[in-house]
C-alpha positions in Angstrom: 0.3 48.5 5.4 1.2 46.0 2.6 4.8 47.1 2.6 5.2 45.5 6.1 3.4 42.3 5.3 6.5 40.1 5.2 8.7 42.0 7.6 8.5 40.0 10.9 10.5 42.7 12.7 7.8 45.3 11.9 4.8 43.5 13.6 4.6 45.8 16.6 5.0 48.9 14.4 2.2 47.8 12.1 -0.1 47.0 15.0 0.6 50.4 16.6 -0.2 52.2 13.4 -3.3 50.2 12.5 -4.8 50.0 16.0 -6.9 46.9 15.3 -9.4 45.4 17.8 -7.8 41.9 17.4 -4.6 40.7 15.8 -4.5 37.3 14.0 -1.1 35.9 13.3 -0.6 33.1 10.9 2.0 30.6 12.1 4.2 31.1 15.1 7.4 32.2 13.4 5.6 35.5 12.7 5.1 35.9 16.5 8.7 36.7 17.5 7.9 39.6 19.8 10.0 40.6 22.8 6.9 41.5 24.7 3.2 40.5 24.5 1.1 42.9 22.5 -1.5 45.0 24.4 -4.2 43.9 21.9 -6.0 40.6 22.0 -4.0 38.2 19.8 -4.9 35.0 18.0 -2.2 32.6 16.9 -3.3 30.4 13.9 -1.1 27.3 14.0 -2.4 26.2 10.6 0.1 23.3 10.4 3.0 21.5 12.2 5.7 24.0 11.2 8.2 22.6 13.7 8.0 19.3 11.9 8.6 21.2 8.6 11.8 22.6 10.1 12.9 19.1 10.9 12.9 18.3 7.2 14.5 21.7 6.3 17.3 21.3 8.9 16.4 24.8 10.0 18.6 26.0 13.0 18.9 23.5 15.9 16.0 21.5 17.3 16.4 23.1 20.8 16.4 26.6 19.4 13.3 25.9 17.3 11.5 24.6 20.3 12.3 27.6 22.4 11.3 29.9 19.6 7.9 28.2 19.3 7.3 28.3 23.1 8.2 32.0 23.2 5.7 32.7 20.4 2.9 30.7 22.1 3.3 32.7 25.3 2.6 36.0 23.4 -0.9 34.9 22.2 -4.3 34.9 23.9 -6.3 32.5 21.8 -5.3 29.7 19.4 -6.8 28.0 16.3 -5.7 25.1 14.2 -6.8 23.2 11.1 -8.1 19.9 12.4 -8.7 17.6 15.4 -5.5 15.8 14.9 -3.6 19.1 15.1 -5.6 20.1 18.1 -4.4 17.2 20.1 -0.8 17.9 19.0 -0.9 21.6 19.8 -2.6 21.1 23.2 0.6 19.6 24.5 2.5 22.6 23.2 0.2 25.0 25.0 0.8 23.1 28.2 4.5 23.2 27.7 4.4 26.9 27.2 2.5 27.3 30.5 -0.9 28.2 29.0 -3.9 27.3 31.2 -5.8 25.1 28.8 -9.6 25.1 28.7 -12.0 23.3 26.4 -12.4 26.3 24.0 -8.8 27.6 24.1 -7.8 26.0 20.8 -10.8 25.1 18.6 -10.4 23.3 15.3 -11.3 25.3 12.2 -10.7 23.2 9.0 -9.1 24.8 6.0 -12.1 26.5 4.4 -12.9 28.4 1.2 -15.6 30.7 -0.1 -19.2 29.5 -0.1 -19.3 30.8 -3.7 -18.0 27.6 -5.4 -16.7 27.7 -9.0 -18.8 26.0 -11.7 -17.0 23.0 -12.9 -16.9 22.4 -16.7 -17.1 18.7 -17.7 -15.6 18.7 -21.2 -15.6 14.9 -21.8 -13.0 13.1 -23.9 -9.7 12.0 -22.6 -9.4 12.4 -18.8 -7.1 15.2 -17.6 -5.3 14.8 -14.3 -3.8 17.8 -12.4 -1.1 18.1 -9.8 -0.5 21.5 -8.2 2.3 22.4 -5.9 6.0 23.1 -5.5 8.5 20.6 -4.3 9.0 20.6 -0.5 11.3 18.5 1.6 8.5 17.1 3.8 6.5 15.9 0.8 6.9 12.7 -1.1 4.6 12.5 -4.2 6.8 10.1 -6.1 4.7 6.9 -6.0 1.5 8.5 -7.1 3.1 10.5 -10.0 5.2 7.6 -11.2 2.2 5.2 -11.2 0.0 7.7 -13.0 2.6 8.2 -15.8 3.1 4.4 -16.1 -0.6 3.7 -16.2 -1.4 6.4 -18.8 1.5 5.1 -20.9 0.3 1.5 -20.6 -3.3 2.4 -21.5 -2.3 5.0 -24.0 -4.9 7.3 -22.5 -5.0 10.3 -20.2 -3.1 13.6 -19.7 -1.4 15.1 -16.6 -0.9 18.8 -16.3 1.7 19.5 -13.7 1.6 23.0 -12.1 4.7 23.7 -10.0 8.3 22.6 -9.6 11.2 23.8 -7.5 10.3 26.0 -4.6 11.7 29.5 -5.3 12.8 29.9 -1.7 13.4 26.4 -0.3 15.2 24.8 -3.3 18.6 24.6 -1.6 17.1 23.2 1.6 15.5 20.1 0.1 17.6 17.1 1.1 16.2 14.8 -1.6 16.4 17.4 -4.4 18.1 14.9 -6.8 15.0 12.7 -6.5 12.8 15.5 -7.4 15.0 16.3 -10.4 14.8 12.7 -11.5 11.0 12.8 -11.2 10.8 16.0 -13.3 12.9 14.4 -16.0 10.6 11.4 -16.1 7.6 13.6 -16.4 9.2 15.6 -19.1 9.9 12.5 -21.2 6.2 11.4 -21.2 4.0 12.4 -24.0 1.1 12.3 -21.6 2.5 15.0 -19.3 2.6 18.8 -19.7 4.8 20.7 -17.3 3.1 24.0 -16.8 5.5 25.5 -14.2 4.3 28.3 -11.9 1.1 30.1 -12.9 -0.9 32.8 -11.2 -3.6 31.6 -8.8 -6.6 32.9 -10.9 -5.4 30.9 -13.9 -4.7 27.9 -11.7 -8.4 27.9 -10.5 -9.6 28.1 -14.1 -7.4 25.1 -15.1 -8.8 23.1 -12.2 -12.3 23.9 -13.2 -11.7 22.3 -16.6 -9.8 19.2 -15.4 -11.2 15.9 -14.4 -9.2 14.4 -11.5 -6.6 15.7 -9.0 -3.7 13.5 -7.9 -2.5 14.3 -4.3 -0.9 11.1 -2.9 2.0 11.8 -0.5 4.2 9.3 1.4 3.5 9.1 5.1 5.5 11.0 7.7 4.6 12.9 10.9 4.2 16.2 9.2 1.9 14.8 6.6 -0.2 13.0 9.2 -1.0 16.3 10.9 -1.4 18.4 7.8 -4.9 19.5 6.7 -3.8 20.1 3.1 -4.9 23.4 1.6 -4.3 22.3 -2.0 -6.6 19.3 -1.5 -9.5 21.5 -0.2 -9.0 23.7 -3.3 -9.2 20.8 -5.6 -12.5 19.7 -4.0 -13.8 23.3 -4.0 -13.2 23.4 -7.8 -15.2 20.1 -8.3 -12.2 17.8 -8.7 -12.4 14.3 -7.2 -9.0 13.6 -5.5 -6.9 10.5 -5.4 -5.6 11.0 -1.8 -3.6 9.2 0.9 -5.4 7.2 3.5 -3.9 8.4 6.8 -4.7 12.1 7.1 -7.7 13.8 8.7 -9.0 14.9 5.4 -8.9 11.3 4.2 -12.0 10.6 6.3 -13.9 13.5 4.7 -13.1 12.2 1.2 -14.0 8.6 2.0 -17.3 9.6 3.7 -18.5 11.7 0.8 -16.9 9.5 -1.9 -15.3 12.7 -3.1 -12.4 10.8 -4.7 -10.3 7.7 -4.0 -8.5 7.1 -0.7 -5.4 4.9 -1.1 -2.4 3.6 0.7 0.5 5.7 -0.7 2.8 2.7 -0.6 0.4 0.4 -2.4 1.1 1.0 -6.1 -1.6 -1.5 -7.1 -4.2 0.5 -5.2 -3.1 3.7 -6.8 -3.2 2.2 -10.2 -6.7 0.8 -9.6 -8.0 4.2 -8.7 -6.3 5.8 -11.8 -7.8 3.1 -14.1 -11.3 3.6 -12.8 -10.9 7.3 -13.5 -9.6 6.5 -17.0 -12.4 4.1 -17.8 -15.4 5.8 -16.3 -16.3 9.5 -17.0 -19.6 9.0 -15.2 -17.8 7.9 -12.0 -15.4 10.9 -12.3 -18.4 13.2 -12.5 -20.3 11.6 -9.7 -17.3 11.9 -7.3 -16.6 15.4 -8.5 -20.1 16.5 -7.7 -19.6 14.8 -4.3 -16.4 16.8 -3.8 -18.3 20.1 -4.1 -21.1 18.8 -1.9 -18.5 18.0 0.8 -17.1 21.5 0.6 -20.6 23.1 0.7 -21.5 21.1 3.8 -18.3 21.0 5.7 -15.5 23.3 4.3 -16.7 26.8 3.6 -15.8 29.6 5.9 -19.4 30.5 6.7 -19.7 27.0 8.3 -16.4 26.8 10.1 -15.4 30.3 11.3 -17.7 30.6 14.3 -15.1 30.0 17.1 -12.8 32.8 15.7 -15.8 35.0 15.0 -16.9 34.7 18.6 -13.5 35.6 20.0 -13.2 38.6 17.7 -16.6 39.8 18.8 -15.8 39.4 22.5 -12.0 39.4 22.7 -10.0 39.1 25.9 -6.4 38.9 27.0 -4.5 36.5 29.2 -2.1 37.6 31.9 1.5 37.5 30.7 3.4 34.2 31.6 6.6 34.4 33.5 8.3 31.1 32.6 11.7 29.9 33.8 14.6 30.0 31.4 16.3 26.7 30.6 20.0 26.9 30.8 21.2 23.3 31.4 22.1 20.6 29.0 21.4 21.2 25.3 18.4 23.5 25.9 19.3 27.2 25.3 17.6 30.2 26.7 14.3 31.1 24.9 14.8 32.8 21.6 13.0 36.2 21.7 12.6 38.5 18.8 15.5 38.2 16.4 16.3 41.9 16.6 16.9 41.7 20.4 18.4 38.3 20.7 22.0 38.1 22.0 24.1 35.0 21.4 27.2 34.1 23.1 30.3 33.0 21.2 29.9 29.4 22.3 26.3 29.3 21.0 27.4 30.9 17.7 30.1 28.3 17.3 27.7 25.5 18.0 25.2 26.7 15.4 28.0 27.3 12.8 29.3 23.7 13.4 25.8 22.3 13.0 25.1 24.0 9.7 28.6 23.1 8.3 28.0 19.4 9.2 24.6 19.4 7.6 25.5 21.2 4.3 29.1 22.2 4.1 30.4 25.7 3.3 27.4 26.6 1.1 24.9 26.0 3.9 27.1 27.8 6.5 27.4 30.8 4.2 23.6 30.9 3.7 22.8 30.9 7.4 25.6 33.3 8.2 24.2 35.8 5.8 20.7 35.3 7.3 22.1 35.9 10.8 23.9 39.1 9.7 20.8 40.4 8.0 18.8 40.0 11.2 21.5 41.6 13.4 22.0 44.5 11.1 18.3 45.1 10.4 16.8 48.3 12.0 15.3 47.5 15.4 11.5 47.8 15.5 10.6 46.8 19.0 
């Protein structure tokens, strides 16, 4: 059923055709169903998507909240990527009317295959890697700028940058000019190679042959809760990581000495970590070996998946929740499936005004087109 994989409106049709024992939905925006499925359903929160929407200026805050609550009410069991996230999402379950128990939302860290790649230590000039597209809730500027400055001052080291503008979110990044300026700085440096987008298999091979990963992001609420997939992938490939000091994964890296944990605002601390990597191949290798030891012991799916495995082996369903509809103040009625949602003229005018204030005619046209595409799409529910 790959042809339906990205069609949110076809979820119920795909489920009816496949007749699975359990449905696992990744992220609540994919759970926009008018009615609860009659099959045990797991909602994987993965990350704080609502906070991402804050940075994207996606719709209105009230509408996003109601869309999230509506999705939560359609699931039977929940998982998330870390203990910080678990505390955050517990409050959302309560707000949605879910009777919370100790095992209702277990933490399953981002995990990869227990078959780890063999890292190749080539020696010579250290190679740093950065992988990922530009996103509005991410601020990698300090780390990358300090890395380029340090390599230039020391006349040593190479950065291979994999990524760039996001193919789907480029127009929604409020600080896009700052990302453009960063890209220009990187391009001017003889120590930097901009690789652009590459396929995932090649990316893993490049990581296997590099020395250090740079993954330092400025602090904000979304980053505090994120259990970053790219970082686990670096570690899995045997790369020690220069990482921020405030996230849940920071404690894993510090405990195992699987990299360097730094304050993202402290440029001196970032430079010190980079210089140690430039000056000590033996230390790079020691921390890289620790990175894969961390993954083997804590972050492979055979070690972490048990709570979801137990639910899938003995699935169950909750009774549907009949929650009141909020109609006063700024809180609109819950947003059910996009295909069945009916908006009044006043709501449409308010949303149009919101998008125009945030981004002018270009943004208004973009969201108007999205709205029309949803309204004109074939109904699947």
